[in-house]
C-alpha positions, 0 to 999 in steps of 0.5 A: 189548308188550315193555318193550324196545319202549317204549324207543322206536329210534335209530340206528347209522348205518343200524342201528336199534336199540332205545334199552334195551340189554344191556352184556355187561361184568358177564358176566366174572369179578370184576374183568372178569377171567376166566370168570363165576362161572356160565357157565350163568347168563351164557348164560341172561341173554344169551337172555333179553334178546334174548327180550326184545327186546333188539337192541344189545348192547355188548361187548369183546374185553377183557372177560375178556379174551376171556371176553363176545365168546365166551359171546355167540357161544355163546349167540346165534350164529347172530345174528337179523338186526335184532341190532347188537353193539357193540365197543371197542378200544384196550385190553388186559388185564394178566396182573394184570387191569390195564387198559393202553392197546392204541393202536398201529396194529397193536394196532387192527387186531389188536383187530379182528381178535380182537373177529371171529373171538371173536364169529364175524362177519365184520364189526363192525356198531360199533366204538368207540375207546376213548380211554386218555389220562386214567385217570379220565376222558376226556383232552386228546390227538390221536386222528387217527392211531387214527382214520385207522387204524379208518377204513382198516379200514372202508374194507376191510369189517371194520368198518360203523360207528365210535363214541368212547369216554371223549372229549372234544369235541375229540377228537369234532370232530377224528374227525368230520373224518375219518369218520362217527362214530355214537355216543360213550359216556361216563360220564354219569348223574344226577350226573355231568352233565359231556356235558349240552351235548354230548349235545344238541349230538350229538342235533342232529347224529343221533348216539347217546350211550350212557352207561355206569355210570348208577348210579355204576359202581364207587362206586355213587351213593349219593342219599337224593333218587333212593331217595326217589323210586323208593319214591314210584314203587314201583320201583328207584333203577336203574330211575329212574336208567334212565328217567331217562336215556330221557326226557333225549334221544332219542339215549341208548342205554342197555347196563345190564349184568348177570348175573342173570336176574332183574335183567335183567327189572328193568332193562328195565322201567324203559321203563314208568317215566314220570316226571313233570315234579315228579319229574325236577325233583326228580331234577335236584337230584341233579347239583347237590347231588354 
């Protein structure tokens, strides 16, 4: 059995996926801008992910921009029937590689059509609306107009399911009044646990939670506790961090990214790790110390 299969499954609406997926962001160039350093290596990573049993790939047309979606199409089209591709809209890239809001109704519709074209799809499985009100994380503000627009695109048959990214609890509640929300994608890891209560609430409601930056993101998490646990278990810190997330709640889906086949296999092997109650208690101390 593949390691990925041992992670279990969860659903985006009617789309069952294995809980250990793959995030394509790192396939673009430095700063998620421009083409990959090694095109053939990027293609190899995508094909290996699917060969290993991954059936949930997270991407966005503003990675590159357009780079990762075109790589996914080149590597994997025609797509396996069970593959769920999840994209994000709500942002665009400036010529200087900056990240800018792209939040008007016309921009959101254009983004959906761009994703469909570059991926070679007729309908997107899941589209996450990325909220760009805050620079360093979720910030309050109404998202009614944007979710309403996305719901209209869903009714047109361009989008199967809708998710939200970088959002507050109030924004999730607002979105759920307009349409079904199948997933929430926020920053969450061993040290950054602001969403603990939210994860539990979403689990009760059958909504997936997809954490990004499982090891701290652009400022890597430095934790002697995590390093010590990993050394004792004969694992890497990333494997332990991913295993902790898998055991944290059954509705958590993981999308670790890498541009290396060897690192991909290492990440997927995290599904093999079983963390004891004592180890989980020890790791819970990382957030308290942060």
